[in-house]
C-alpha positions in Angstrom: -16.0 14.4 32.3 -13.6 13.3 29.8 -15.1 11.0 26.7 -12.6 8.6 26.7 -9.0 8.8 28.9 -6.7 5.8 27.6 -4.6 5.2 31.0 -1.4 3.5 32.3 0.3 3.6 29.0 3.7 4.6 27.6 3.1 7.2 24.8 4.8 7.6 21.8 4.3 11.3 20.0 5.1 10.4 16.7 7.1 13.5 16.5 10.3 11.0 17.0 10.2 11.2 20.7 10.7 8.3 23.1 7.9 6.1 25.2 6.8 7.9 28.5 4.2 6.9 31.2 1.3 9.4 30.4 -2.3 9.4 30.0 -4.4 10.6 27.1 -7.7 12.0 27.6 -10.0 12.3 24.6 -13.1 14.5 24.2 -15.1 14.5 20.8 -12.8 13.7 18.0 -10.1 15.9 19.9 -7.0 14.7 22.3 -7.4 17.2 25.0 -5.0 16.4 27.5 -1.6 13.9 28.3 0.0 13.8 31.2 -0.6 12.5 35.0 -4.1 13.0 36.6 -6.0 14.0 33.4 -9.2 13.2 34.9 -12.1 10.9 35.0 -13.6 9.7 31.5 -17.0 8.0 30.9 -14.9 5.0 29.1 -11.3 4.6 30.5 -8.5 2.0 28.1 -6.5 0.4 30.7 -2.9 0.4 28.2 -1.4 -1.6 31.5 2.4 -0.4 30.1 1.2 -1.3 26.1 2.5 1.8 23.6 -0.1 4.4 23.0 1.1 6.1 19.4 -0.7 8.3 16.7 -2.6 6.1 14.0 -0.3 5.0 11.3 -0.8 7.4 8.1 -0.9 5.2 4.7 0.2 7.3 1.9 -0.1 4.4 -0.9 -3.0 3.1 -1.4 -5.4 1.9 -4.4 -8.6 1.6 -2.0 -10.4 4.2 -4.2 -13.1 1.6 -5.0 -13.2 -0.9 -2.2 -14.2 2.1 0.5 -17.3 1.8 -1.8 -18.4 -1.8 -0.5 -15.9 -2.1 2.3 -16.3 0.9 4.7 -13.8 0.1 6.9 -10.7 -1.0 4.3 -9.6 -4.2 4.8 -6.9 -5.4 5.3 -5.3 -2.3 6.3 -7.5 -1.4 8.6 -6.7 -4.5 11.1 -2.6 -2.9 11.2 -3.3 -0.1 13.2 -3.5 2.6 9.9 -6.0 5.7 10.6 -5.6 8.0 7.8 -5.1 6.5 3.7 -4.3 8.5 0.8 -5.6 6.9 -2.5 -5.3 7.5 -6.4 -1.8 6.8 -6.4 0.1 6.1 -9.6 -2.2 8.3 -11.4 -5.0 5.5 -11.8 -8.4 7.3 -10.3 -12.2 7.4 -11.4 -12.5 10.9 -11.6 -13.1 12.9 -14.0 -15.2 10.5 -15.8 -17.4 10.9 -18.8 -20.6 9.0 -19.5 -19.4 5.8 -21.0 -16.1 5.4 -20.2 -16.4 3.9 -16.6 -15.3 0.6 -18.4 -11.9 1.9 -19.2 -11.1 3.5 -16.1 -12.1 0.6 -14.3 -10.4 -2.0 -16.5 -7.0 0.0 -16.4 -7.2 -0.2 -12.8 -7.6 -4.1 -13.0 -4.6 -4.4 -15.7 -2.5 -2.1 -13.4 -3.2 -2.8 -10.3 -5.1 -6.5 -9.9 -8.6 -5.0 -8.8 -11.4 -6.8 -10.5 -13.0 -4.3 -12.7 -16.4 -6.0 -12.9 -16.4 -5.4 -8.9 -15.2 -2.4 -9.3 -18.4 -1.7 -11.9 -20.7 -3.4 -9.5 -19.4 -2.1 -6.4 -19.5 1.8 -7.4 -22.9 3.9 -8.5 -20.9 5.5 -11.2 -22.9 8.7 -10.3 -20.1 11.5 -10.8 -18.4 13.4 -13.6 -15.9 15.6 -11.9 -13.7 14.8 -9.5 -15.2 17.0 -7.4 -18.5 14.8 -7.6 -16.3 12.1 -7.2 -15.2 13.4 -3.8 -18.5 14.5 -3.0 -20.5 11.3 -3.7 -17.0 9.5 -1.3 -17.7 11.7 1.6 -22.0 10.9 1.7 -20.4 7.8 3.0 -19.6 6.6 6.2 -16.1 5.5 6.3 -13.7 3.9 9.2 -10.7 5.4 8.0 -9.4 9.2 7.3 -9.3 9.1 3.4 -7.9 11.5 1.0 -7.0 10.9 -2.8 -4.5 12.8 -5.0 -6.2 13.3 -8.8 -5.0 11.0 -11.5 -3.2 11.8 -15.0 -4.6 9.2 -16.5 -8.5 10.0 -16.1 -7.8 13.6 -16.3 -6.0 12.6 -20.1 -8.1 10.0 -20.9 -11.3 12.6 -20.4 -9.4 15.0 -22.9 -8.0 13.2 -25.1 -10.0 10.1 -25.8 -8.0 6.5 -26.9 -5.4 9.0 -28.1 -4.3 9.6 -25.0 -2.7 6.4 -24.6 -0.2 6.5 -27.6 3.1 6.8 -27.1 4.1 10.6 -28.8 0.6 11.8 -29.0 0.9 15.0 -27.4 -2.0 17.5 -26.9 -2.7 20.4 -28.4 -2.8 23.8 -26.3 -6.4 23.5 -26.0 -6.2 20.0 -24.6 -3.7 21.1 -22.7 -5.4 24.0 -20.9 -8.7 21.5 -20.4 -6.4 19.2 -18.4 -5.1 22.6 -16.1 -9.0 23.0 -15.5 -9.4 19.7 -14.6 -6.8 19.6 -11.8 -8.0 22.6 -10.8 -11.2 21.7 -10.5 -9.7 18.6 -8.7 -7.6 20.7 -6.1 -10.7 23.2 -5.6 -12.9 20.9 -4.6 -10.1 18.9 -2.1 -7.9 16.5 -3.9 -4.5 16.3 -1.9 -2.5 16.6 -4.9 -1.6 15.1 -8.8 -0.2 11.8 -9.1 0.6 10.0 -12.5 2.4 6.9 -13.6 5.4 6.6 -16.2 6.6 3.2 -15.4 6.8 1.0 -18.6 5.0 -1.8 -16.7 1.3 0.0 -16.2 -0.2 -1.4 -19.4 -3.6 -1.8 -20.3 -5.5 -5.3 -21.8 -4.4 -3.8 -25.2 -0.8 -3.9 -24.1 -0.5 0.2 -24.6 0.2 2.4 -21.3 -1.5 3.7 -19.4 -2.5 7.7 -20.0 0.4 10.0 -19.0 3.1 7.4 -19.4 4.7 9.3 -22.1 3.6 12.6 -21.3 6.8 15.2 -21.7 7.7 17.8 -19.6 5.5 20.6 -21.1 2.4 18.5 -20.4 3.7 17.5 -16.8 4.8 20.9 -15.9 1.9 23.0 -16.9 -0.5 20.3 -14.4 2.0 20.0 -11.9 1.7 24.1 -11.7 -1.8 23.9 -10.6 -0.8 22.7 -7.1 1.4 26.3 -7.0 -1.7 28.4 -7.8 -3.3 26.7 -4.6 -0.7 26.6 -2.8 -1.1 23.1 -0.8 -0.9 19.5 -1.9 1.7 16.9 -3.2 3.0 15.2 -6.7 2.8 11.6 -6.5 4.0 9.5 -9.2 5.2 5.9 -10.3 8.6 6.6 -11.7 10.3 5.1 -15.3 13.4 3.7 -13.9 13.9 1.1 -16.6 12.8 0.9 -20.2 14.9 2.6 -23.0 18.3 4.3 -22.3 21.3 3.3 -20.1 20.0 2.5 -16.3 22.5 5.1 -14.8 21.1 8.3 -17.8 17.9 6.5 -17.5 17.1 7.2 -13.7 18.9 10.9 -13.8 16.9 12.0 -16.4 13.8 10.9 -14.4 14.3 12.3 -11.5 15.0 15.6 -13.3 12.0 15.5 -14.5 10.2 14.7 -11.2 12.9 17.8 -9.7 11.4 19.9 -12.4 7.6 19.3 -11.6 8.3 20.0 -8.2 10.3 22.8 -9.2 7.0 24.0 -11.0 4.8 23.5 -8.1 6.6 24.5 -5.0 5.2 21.2 -3.9 6.8 18.0 -2.3 6.9 15.1 -4.6 7.1 12.1 -3.5 7.6 8.4 -5.7 8.3 5.1 -5.7 12.1 3.2 -5.2 12.7 0.1 -4.4 15.8 -2.2 -4.9 16.3 -4.5 -8.3 18.3 -7.1 -8.2 19.3 -6.8 -11.8 20.4 -3.1 -11.3 21.7 -3.4 -7.7 23.2 -0.1 -7.1 20.1 1.5 -8.8 18.5 3.2 -5.9 21.5 4.4 -4.3 22.1 6.3 -7.9 18.6 7.8 -7.1 19.4 9.0 -4.2 22.5 10.8 -5.2 20.5 12.5 -8.0 17.3 13.4 -5.5 20.2 15.3 -3.3 21.4 17.1 -6.5 17.6 18.1 -7.0 16.5 18.7 -3.8 20.2 21.2 -3.4 18.7 23.1 -6.9 15.0 23.6 -5.3 13.2 20.6 -5.7 11.6 18.7 -2.8 11.8 14.8 -3.5 10.7 12.4 -1.0 11.2 8.9 -2.5 9.5 6.3 -0.3 9.8 2.7 -0.3 8.5 -0.8 1.1 9.5 -2.3 4.5 9.9 -5.7 3.4 10.0 -7.5 -0.4 7.3 -7.1 -2.7 6.4 -10.8 -3.4 3.4 -13.0 -5.2 1.7 -14.8 -2.6 1.0 -19.0 -3.8 -1.6 -20.7 -1.8 -3.5 -23.8 -2.5 -6.3 -21.8 -2.0 -6.1 -19.4 -4.7 -3.3 -21.0 -6.9 0.5 -22.6 -7.1 3.5 -21.9 -8.6 3.0 -25.4 -10.2 -0.4 -25.0 -11.7 0.9 -25.1 -15.6 2.5 -28.6 -15.4 1.0 -31.7 -16.6 -1.6 -32.8 -13.6 -2.3 -30.3 -12.0 -5.4 -29.4 -13.8 -7.1 -31.4 -11.2 -7.3 -29.2 -9.0 -9.5 -26.8 -10.6 -13.3 -25.3 -9.3 -12.5 -26.9 -6.2 -12.6 -25.4 -2.5 -9.5 -26.0 -0.5 -10.7 -29.1 1.3 -11.3 -30.7 -1.6 -8.2 -29.8 -2.7 -6.1 -31.0 0.3 -8.0 -34.1 -0.3 -7.2 -34.4 -4.0 -2.8 -34.0 -2.4 -3.5 -36.6 -0.1 -5.0 -39.2 -2.4 -2.3 -41.7 -3.3 -3.0 -41.9 -7.0 -3.9 -38.1 -7.5 -0.1 -37.4 -5.4 1.3 -39.6 -7.3 0.5 -38.1 -10.8 1.4 -34.7 -9.3 4.6 -35.7 -8.7 5.4 -36.8 -12.2 4.5 -33.8 -13.8 7.9 -33.1 -13.0 9.1 -29.5 -11.2 9.0 -27.4 -14.4 12.3 -27.1 -16.2 13.9 -25.2 -13.9 13.5 -28.0 -11.5 14.6 -27.3 -7.1 17.0 -24.5 -8.3 13.7 -22.7 -10.1 12.4 -22.9 -6.3 15.3 -21.2 -4.8 13.2 -17.6 -4.4 10.0 -19.7 -3.4 9.8 -18.6 0.5 7.8 -21.1 2.9 5.8 -19.3 5.2 4.1 -22.3 7.7 1.3 -21.0 10.1 2.5 -21.4 13.3 5.6 -19.0 12.5 3.3 -16.6 10.6 4.5 -14.7 7.8 8.0 -14.0 7.0 9.3 -11.4 4.3 13.2 -11.7 5.1 14.0 -14.2 1.7 16.1 -16.7 4.1 17.6 -19.2 2.0 16.8 -21.7 4.7 13.5 -21.3 4.3 13.2 -21.6 0.4 10.9 -24.6 -0.9 14.4 -25.4 -2.8 16.0 -25.6 0.6 13.2 -27.6 1.9 13.4 -30.3 -1.2 17.5 -30.8 -0.3 17.0 -30.9 3.3 14.3 -33.9 2.7 16.2 -35.3 -0.4 13.3 -35.0 -2.6 12.1 -32.7 -5.7 10.8 -29.9 -5.0 7.2 -30.8 -5.8 7.5 -33.3 -3.2 8.3 -31.0 -0.7 5.7 -28.7 -1.5 3.0 -31.3 -1.2 4.4 -32.6 2.2 4.0 -29.0 3.2 0.7 -29.0 1.6 -0.4 -32.2 4.3 1.7 -31.1 7.3 -0.3 -27.5 7.2 -3.8 -29.3 5.8 -3.2 -26.8 3.1 -2.5 -23.4 5.1 1.7 -23.2 3.9 1.9 -19.8 1.5 4.9 -19.2 -0.4 5.9 -15.5 -1.3 7.8 -14.8 -4.5 10.0 -11.9 -4.1 10.2 -9.7 -7.0 11.6 -6.3 -5.9 13.7 -4.9 -2.6 14.8 -8.6 -2.2 17.9 -7.5 -0.6 17.1 -6.6 3.4 20.3 -4.7 3.9 19.6 -2.6 1.2 16.2 -2.4 2.6 17.6 -1.8 5.9 19.9 1.5 4.5 16.2 3.1 2.7 14.8 2.7 5.8 17.2 5.2 7.8 18.0 7.2 4.6 16.9 10.7 5.5 16.2 11.2 2.2 13.4 8.2 2.4 10.0 8.0 3.4 8.3 4.6 4.5 5.4 3.8 2.2 4.3 2.3 -0.8 1.7 -0.9 0.8 -0.1 -0.5 -2.1 -2.8 -1.5 0.1 -6.0 -2.4 -1.9 -3.9 -3.1 -5.0 -3.0 -6.6 -6.5 -5.2 -8.5 -4.6 -4.9 -11.6 -5.8 -1.0 -11.9 -6.1 0.2 -9.5 -4.0 -0.4 -8.1 -0.2 1.5 -5.6 1.6 -1.3 -3.9 3.3 0.2 -5.5 6.8 3.8 -3.7 6.5 3.2 -1.4 9.6 2.9 -4.7 11.6 5.7 -6.1 9.5 7.9 -3.0 10.1 7.2 -3.1 14.2 7.2 -6.7 14.7 10.4 -7.3 12.5 12.6 -3.6 11.6 11.8 -2.8 15.5 11.7 -5.6 17.7 13.3 -8.0 16.2 16.3 -6.2 14.1 16.5 -3.3 16.2 16.6 -0.8 13.3 16.2 2.4 15.5 14.5 3.0 18.7 10.7 2.9 18.5 10.3 6.6 18.5 12.0 7.0 15.4 9.9 4.0 14.2 6.6 5.5 15.4 7.5 8.6 13.6 8.3 7.0 10.3 4.3 5.6 10.1 3.0 8.6 11.7 4.6 12.2 11.9 6.8 12.2 8.8 3.6 11.0 6.2 1.2 13.6 8.1 3.7 16.3 7.1 4.7 15.3 4.3 0.9 15.7 3.0 0.0 18.3 5.3 -2.3 16.8 7.5 -1.0 18.8 10.5 -3.8 17.7 12.9 -3.0 13.9 12.2 0.0 12.1 12.8 0.7 13.1 16.2 -0.1 12.7 20.0 -0.4 16.4 21.6 -3.0 18.4 23.0 -5.2 19.9 20.0 -4.5 17.0 17.5 -7.5 14.9 16.6 -7.8 11.4 18.5 -6.3 9.0 16.2 -4.7 6.8 18.7 -3.2 3.1 18.6 -2.9 1.0 21.8 -0.5 -2.1 21.1 1.7 -4.4 22.7 5.1 -4.4 20.6 6.0 -7.6 22.0 2.3 -9.1 20.9 2.8 -7.6 17.0 2.5 -11.2 15.2 1.4 -11.4 11.6 -0.6 -15.1 10.7 -0.6 -15.9 7.0 -2.8 -14.4 4.5 -6.1 -16.2 3.5 -8.1 -16.2 0.5 -11.6 -14.8 0.5 -14.6 -14.4 -1.7 -15.6 -11.3 -0.3 -15.8 -8.3 -3.6 -18.8 -7.7 -5.1 -19.7 -10.5 -8.1 -17.8 -13.0 -5.4 -14.3 -11.9 -7.2 -11.7 -13.1 -4.4 -8.6 -11.7 -3.0 -5.7 -12.1 -0.5 -6.6 -10.4 3.4 -4.0 -10.8 5.8 -5.5 -9.6 9.4 -3.0 -8.8 12.6 -2.7 -10.1 16.6 -1.0 -7.7 19.2 -3.3 -4.6 18.6 -5.6 -3.6 21.4 -7.5 -0.6 20.4 -7.6 1.6 17.0 -9.6 5.1 17.6 -10.4 7.3 15.2 -11.4 10.5 15.7 -11.7 9.6 19.5 -13.9 6.4 18.4 -12.9 2.8 19.2 -13.0 1.5 15.5 -10.6 -1.5 16.3 -10.8 -3.5 19.6 -8.9 -7.0 20.0 -8.6 -7.0 15.5 -12.6 -6.7 15.2 -14.6 -3.5 13.9 -16.5 -2.1 16.9 -18.9 -0.8 14.3 -17.7 3.1 14.9 -17.7 4.8 11.0 -16.0 7.9 12.1 -13.6 8.9 9.6 -13.1 11.9 7.7 -11.5 13.7 4.3 -8.3 14.8 4.6 -7.4 17.9 3.3 -3.7 19.1 3.1 -2.4 22.5 4.6 
């Protein structure tokens, strides 16, 4: 008798095949049979024609700290994700010397908007090496499977101290040897690769770029070469496509550096790529440079997100008008109290008198309205801008916002996209064989940006609504492709012998509620969270982890090891 049988579902194997009617039998943590008449089970999950897919693989997260106090990894766990890769963008908490924890925590806060106070309070900081960190991580039960890069920032800061942040400060030969040893130790201990940051946007609180930003090719190649010695692992980067030099030249030189690192490692290299309105053709140029590099022995795999990356405005946290005269009356109040203030005729008049700010209505064309009854939309529809609401109502932007607050009882949310605003460009990227789906940034930017729900948006918008690709192809983007890139050979596929990470969901029922703002981080720090609707069960290593959006109590996640 099997432990679990998922019966009556449409199996999508994660390898690109289209759905087929079959039952799935699970013994322990392993899929043992797929087909008809697979036998009886201790527990049967009646899928009733719903899709049965591999668990989703999120390859770009910053859950390194959060999993210490939140072992199920919210919000990621509510969107079918069963495996996560941490340590992206060169940001990790190991290796670390005594006294350096505060620097690493504050650097993570500055770059990824994760409160340093929560990081310092929520983790024991009992490790020194990256291997020590992984052993501590493995000692604590987790809901999802997890693996992580070793980050350039921590490695460089350990070796060079404060000098590691300075532009033009190169390591000595002895210092470089130490960094190579630290990366080697991490790989031996189970790191899935090496990541770095080169973007000028990643700065610490004192205005300097994070360690590694200005590293020269000699250093980058030496650290990448460690992966060749191990014969496994992936390189990752937040690249510098902006900054000094002409855009095209800058993009070409950046791809060239990443290509050299990939060739030195003999391993795949994945990096962030989005469309930017100020340089609308840059992503195409980058892909052309990628093709040229891959033709000469590199293995570059840029990743993008399925939607715009944007700042969230919510009355529960902050609004786009908080800097205007009179709006400070909302400070220190709960959501309910703020709604009451805005409904008071005198207070409302005061807020309206403060004006819309210098940009007025025109400045609100990039603030897109999301109402609770329609759920979270990220498609940058001009008819749903705050400016459009104001024009239709014959009001100012502030008045339109106050009306929406009143109508939604304070729940209305505004999305201000700053990257990937061009949805036709997103569609081209998602269907380009050189690209992969990623960049959800789960666990990061908790008070500003929330993209952990990317799998649900991708399936509900691009697959169900837009028909961008078949469900088989779409599931492959979420499962088989990322698992293959990282060498997670027993994940991301529904085949006999694979680990039993499984989703059961109804594509037609997938729905994204609006984000809410919660104060559930250590020390009471706040963050945005976002649930989902439509997922029946999510299994991790054969155990039901989530059922109808609720955690079952199971914590059966395992460390991920790259082959």
